[in-house]
Every structure is written in structure tokens, then in C-alpha cells.
C-alpha positions, 0 to 999 in steps of 0.5 A: 698855284693855289694852296688847294692844289698843294693840298691836293698834292699832299693828299695824293701822296698820303695813301691812308687818306683815300683808298682810291688813287685820284690821279696826279696834279700838274704841279707834280708833273711839272713842278715850278722851277723857280718862285713864280709870281702870278697876276691876273685880270680881265680884258674887255673885248666887245661892247656887249660885255664879253671879256677874257680872263688872263694870267701872267706868270713871271719869275720872282728872280726876273732880271728886266735889264742888264747892267753894262759898263761897256758903252761900245757893246749895247745891253741885251733887251728884255726877253720877249714874252709868250702868249699861249693859245689853248686848244679845244675849242671851248676848253679853258687854258688849264691843261697848258699850264705846264708851259709856265716853266718857260718863265723859269728858264733864264738866259746867260744874262739871267733874264727870263720871260713872262708867260701869259695864259688866257681863256678864250671867250665863252669858256673857263673864266671868260664867260659873259658876265650878263646874259638874260637867258643865263641869269634866268635859266642856268643852274650852274656855270656849265649851263651859263657857258652853253647858253652863250652860243645862242646869244653870241653866235660869233663864239662859233666863228674862228675869225672872231677869235683870231682877228678880234679877240686875240688882237685885243688880248695882245694889245692889252698884254703887250701894252702893259709890257712896255719893255718889250718890242715883240712877242711869241705865240705858243699854240696847241691844236685848235689854237694853232688854227687861230694862230694861222688865221691871226697871221694871215688875216690880221697880222700880215695885212696890219703889218703891210699897212704899217709899212705903207704908212711908213711906220715901221720903215721910219723906225718908230716906237716898236710899242706901236706895232709889236713884232710877232717874233715866232710861233710854236704850233703844238699838235697843229693842223691846216687841213681838216680832210687830211686830219680825218683821213690820217686818223684812219690810215691803215698800215698798208697806207702808212698809218701807225699809232692811229685809229687804223691800228685798233682791233677790227671789232672796235673800228667797226663799232666806232664806224657804226656808232658815228654813222648812227650819230650815237656820239652821246651813247654810253658805248661811244663815250667809253670808247672815246674815253679810252682813245683819249688815254691813247692818243690825247693825254697818255698820262692815265689817270689824267692829271688835274689840269687836263681834267679841268679843261676837258670835263670841268665846269668851264668847258663849253660843250656848245662851242666844242661841238659847234666848231669841232663836232661831237668827237675829237676824232672827226671834224663835223662842225664849222671846221669841216673841210677847212684848209689853210695849207695853200696859204701857209707860204705867206707866214714868214715868221719862224715856226716850231712844229711839235707833235707826239708819236701817238698824237691825233695829228699824225705825221702827214698832217704836220708834214703839210705845215712843215713843207709849206711854211718857209721857216719851219722846224719840226720835232717829235716826242716819242712818248706823247699824245696830243698834249706834249706839254703834259705827256713830255713836259720837260722835253716840251719846255726845253725844245720851246725854250731853245727855239725862242732863244735861237729866234731872239738871238737872230733878230734885230729888234724893231726900230733899232736900225730904221728898217724895222725888225730883221731876222737872220734866223735859219731853221734847223734843216732836219726833222727829228723824231723817235727814229732819228733826224731826217734832213729837210733840205736833203733826204726829205725834199729829195724824197719828193723830188725837190732839191734845194739851192746846192749847185754844180758849176753854177747849175742847180742840181734840181735842174738835172732830172737824172741827178734828182731821180738818183738822189730821190731813190737814195733818199727813199732807201735811207729813209725807209731803211733807217728812219721809218717805223718798221711797219711803214709801207715801202710802197708809200716811200716809193711814191715819195712820201716820207713819215717819221 
């Protein structure tokens, strides 16, 4: 990080320099584990002049190749890079910077991976360089960013970010990383929506077209079509209505650690202010700030990287409100009513789902993805809100690094066998949270009346309704007794719905 950040850290440690504690820096929360080399640049996206700004974090000790004197055993290829998709929308990448630690985690060969961050178009350092209205009327970078929406309405279109901007970013970044035949996406919040759209509406069709043309099957140069090795979706959602409902579920309906658990007076005030569209009122802003400290970033006061993203000059409020709506706890913009859950079975890459016990993405929201994705794992931080990479940075980097390593350990690189990439990756068959781990293929699925591939004398257990009913009952009792919060509604367990 820059020298200014280090000076800020020093000032925070010097009690005599200020009578008021100004908060921690993200470098204090997630100090570099190694000497990092940071390079940055711009990527042109559109002919109208829009570009995105990116940053590449690499370990100074990175080993790109492994010496191997044994000709019978091939040398391992370089580790795949990670491309990070920030949330928001309209919030720059800064709050995701704790993930730079992933660049400092060598494998057993000493190899490390490059980590790329970028600001999505219209926010942070990726504002339009030339804009007549902005040049004439904008008094600061905030005004400059906001006027972009009027002149460039595609900034309110999720498909622009997922199928135009992201592919061009990947093409530029991976094209400069000639040693890599693949990559990983790590996304948070709004970024997880973009990742889903990217795979469904760009990556899958593009890959299918390449197959039909014989490119991948012919074992061509992997740089012609870098392989998406995995996705990590942090605080994800695929169903907008479910997201809003889960925010307000009370204890009777299985809600916990959410808005439904606020004091009745506060709940009534929130409903009243939202009904009156008073999102800009001082009262609503005060409530929103308090809720942010409970459910979004639980480190209070928020560290610098979160503050820069959430309220700094690079925030594009027009993009945020236009897509998300005026509040973090509702969906009133372009995303209102969106639902991708039914399409998720078409995402066939390994997916790690992470969330926090106090996350705005409540367990039913994440569970919708968990059940629909063919190769999904789900793990939860007991300390975190929505930004687990800040609230529980060490845990987040650890579980992501472990997941990436297991994915790459099970993957044959593109083109190496003439049949494209292949993966023997199998997700850990359990969901882990503060109360323990719930096996996905036994307790979780049985609680829903669904049983996996286990057989008795060649007959699928799932074909026997008596056995299914018995196992469902046992699973429900086990989950309810040992693995659920004490305030979880037993009625919901009886209905076959499980939650951490």
C-alpha cells in the first residue's frame, strides 16, 4: 500500500496525535504476509472512451516455474490468477483489498498466484475521462461520477458489466498472463450477481461455441479460451424477493440476526420511513448507519478501505440507487424482482459460497444457491456481517485459498490431453457454520425429502418413500437438536427447511 496509508497507521497508533480515535486501517486488520508488488493500468472498454482501472498484486517471491529433473513427472503449472469482482453497485474495489493476502500464500512448490482488482465502470478510478456535462458542471469527482449515468445509461444494466466489461477485463488481464491457462473469480454481493450472469450469458455460450468449432476439443492453445476454474461467491444472492423477505423474517418464521430481530419501535420506524420514501431523511440515515455496523461491516468504526468504498469520492450514488435502490436492506432499482435461481444448475464450475452469521444475505438466500449449484460448498463465519473479508479476514483468506488449491489439484489444464479441461473436483459434502457442519448429501437433503445416490440391493434409497420419510424425520431431529440456533422455529424444521 501507499506511504500515506502507513502514515495513517502510525498516526492511529499515536494516541497523542489526536484526541479522537479515527479508526483502523485495513493494513492493520490484514497486514501483508509478504512483500507485494503492485502494478496498475487501464483497460479500454467502449469506443465512447469508458475504461476500467485495475491493480495487480503479486508476491515478490513468486515462483512462476518449478525446476524438475525428473522427466517422468511433469512440472506443475503456475497457479491460476484470481480476478476480484467488487460489490456495490457503484462502490469501488477498496473494501475487497484484504483479499490481497491470497497473493502471499505459497503452495508446496513455493508457487503463489496473482490477484487482480478493478473498479467497475463509472466508479472509483474507472470514471469516464471525457464528458461534456461533467466537464462543464461537475465540481468534484462525485459529481463527475454521478453525471455519467445520464450520459451512459448502460451503467445501470447488469448485462453490460457481466457480458461486455468483465470479458474485456479478463481478455486483457489473462492475455498479459501468458503462463496461465485458467483463472478464478472471487466476488462479493452485487459482484456475485455479475458472476452468475457472466457464466450463464457469456461464458457458457462462448465455451459451447468453441466446442462446436472444435477449438477446445482439438486441444488448442489454452490462451485462446482461458478456463474458468472456479468461483467464490461471498455474501451471494440469486433471488431478489427472497433477499428482502429474509431480511424481515421474525423468529416464528426462522429469522435470526436480521432486521426482524430489531426492537419493535425501530422496525416500525424503518417501515414508516420507507413507506414515505424518506430514505434521505436524517432519521433514516442514522438508522442505516447503525444497521451497517450490525449487518454489513461489523468492525466499528469501519476501517479505511470500507469507508473509502462506502462513502468516498469514488462512490457513484446514481449507479447504486439505480440498480440496488436507496437502501442496502431493500431492492428497489433494476434488481427489483430479479431471480436467477432456476438457471443455476447450468453453472457447472466449482463454487465456494461464503457468508457471515450476521450477513444481510440470510441463510435462506445463500441456501437457494447452495441447493441449485451442482458443485457448491458453503461455509459461514461466526463473526462476520456482509463483508467477511474485513470482519474475518484471516478466516476468509484461509477458506478461499484452501478451496482454490483443491480445485486446481483436481483439474487437468486446458489442452493437455486433447479433450479440454477436466475436473475430478468434488465439493466437501457438508455445510459448515457456527453451530457445526451439516452434511449436504445426508442431513440437509434428507430434511428436504431428497436422498442422494446411496443404494440398497441396487435400489435407490430415494425410491423408497418409507425410508425417505424416516430419514427425513431423523435428519430434522438431528438438525433441530444440535445444529440450529436455539431460537430457530421448530415448525420450520418440521416443514423440511434447514438453516444454520
